C-alpha positions, 0 to 999 in steps of 0.5 A: 729889130735886132740889138747889139751892145757896145760893151758888156759890162754890168748895165749891158748884161742886166738889160740883156738878160731882161730882154732875153726874157721877154723873148729876143732871140738873138742879142749881139755884143762886142767889148773890147776887154773880152780878150783881156785876162781879168775882164774877159772871163766874166764877159765870156761867162755872162755872154754864155749864161744869157745867151748872148753872141760876143762878136770880135769886131765893132764892124760886125756889131754895128753893121749887124744890128739895127738897134745900137746901144753904147754902154761903156765907161763915160770917158769912151763915149766920144770915141766910140762914136766916132768909131761906129759912124763909119758904119752906120746907116739911117735906119739904125738907131744909136742909143747912148746909155752912158751916164755923161754930160748932156754936153757930151751927149750933144756932141756925141749927137753931132757925131752920129745925126748924119749917119743914124737916128740918136737916142740920148738915154739917161738911166735914172736908177739901178739896174740890177734890180730892175734889168731892162724895165729901169726907168730910162729918160730919152731924148734926140731925133730917135727917141720916139722910134726907140720908145715905140720899138722898145716898150712892147719888150716891158722896158720903162722909157719916158720919151722927153721932147726936145733934142739930145742932151735933154735927157741927160741934163735932167739926170745930171741935175738929178743926181744934185739932189738925189747923191746930195740929199743922202749925203746930207742925211748921213751928216745929220744922223751921224751928229744926232746919234752923239745924243741918241736922238736920230730917229727923232730927227728923222721924224722931224724932218718927215713932218716938214718934207711930207707936209702937203704935196711934193711940188707945194712944200718944195715950192714953199721951202725954196720961195722962203729960203732965198728970202731968210738966207742971211738968217739961216747963214748965221744959224748954220755957224751955230750948227758948224760949232756944234759939230766941231765941238763933237769933232764930227764931219762938217762937209755939207753943212759948210757947203750950205752955208755957203750956199746960203752966203751966195744966195744972200749976196744975189739980193733977193730978199730986197728984190722981192721986198722980204716976202716970199714970192708965190712961185718959185720960177719968180726967183729965175728973172733976178738971178738971170738979171744978176748974171 
């Protein structure tokens, strides 16, 4: 099955380069910025470098490929799906690998579903270091076939059972932790540096996070956290006072205090009678009741 990319930016270029190394003889691409003086030069250079054939129109790209990757900016995903729709056929696979909300992927699926097999593809890591082997999480009606077609070429694809939107939802919710965690660490070590104890603080955090299997550690942290949120909210007042006295940024710490206040307002301590639940899944029932 020949493949084509709508949009030939960094992600498409690196994935295409990796697939070329696996033996794909012809990869096609279309980019509306090909003739733009600033972007076009880089697009042509990258395409020539790895032997990707640039096409002059979206119609030629979609009609000429059995598998189409949409690799554009998030705000263009829906409009490009509408533009591609007239040229699709039921035997084609349309892979939306854009970093969008799950709702956007669901809308693209609605547009594409009657004309081709749709794949909600969430890129779960940086593309340049891994190229086509970057971990991908996929869902939607075309997910299984996409995995069967591309796994033999070295792509690292995990299929999530369920409709389009699921894979992108997983990526979005994962980002809450991955992006937030990094910024929490940054706020912590910058503050600790004032006392020259950043390595000591990191070592203490490491002991907590590695004190058992990951799932068990998280279960314990969350289950106890919802019970003791009010006390910890007051403790964060001391943290904020410390950061203020040091004239340091406290955005993440202030957000933590607000989240603890939100948690206290749910009344989970009273619901569980002051005893942490054995499984964090138990907190979802009172959360739903509160909603």
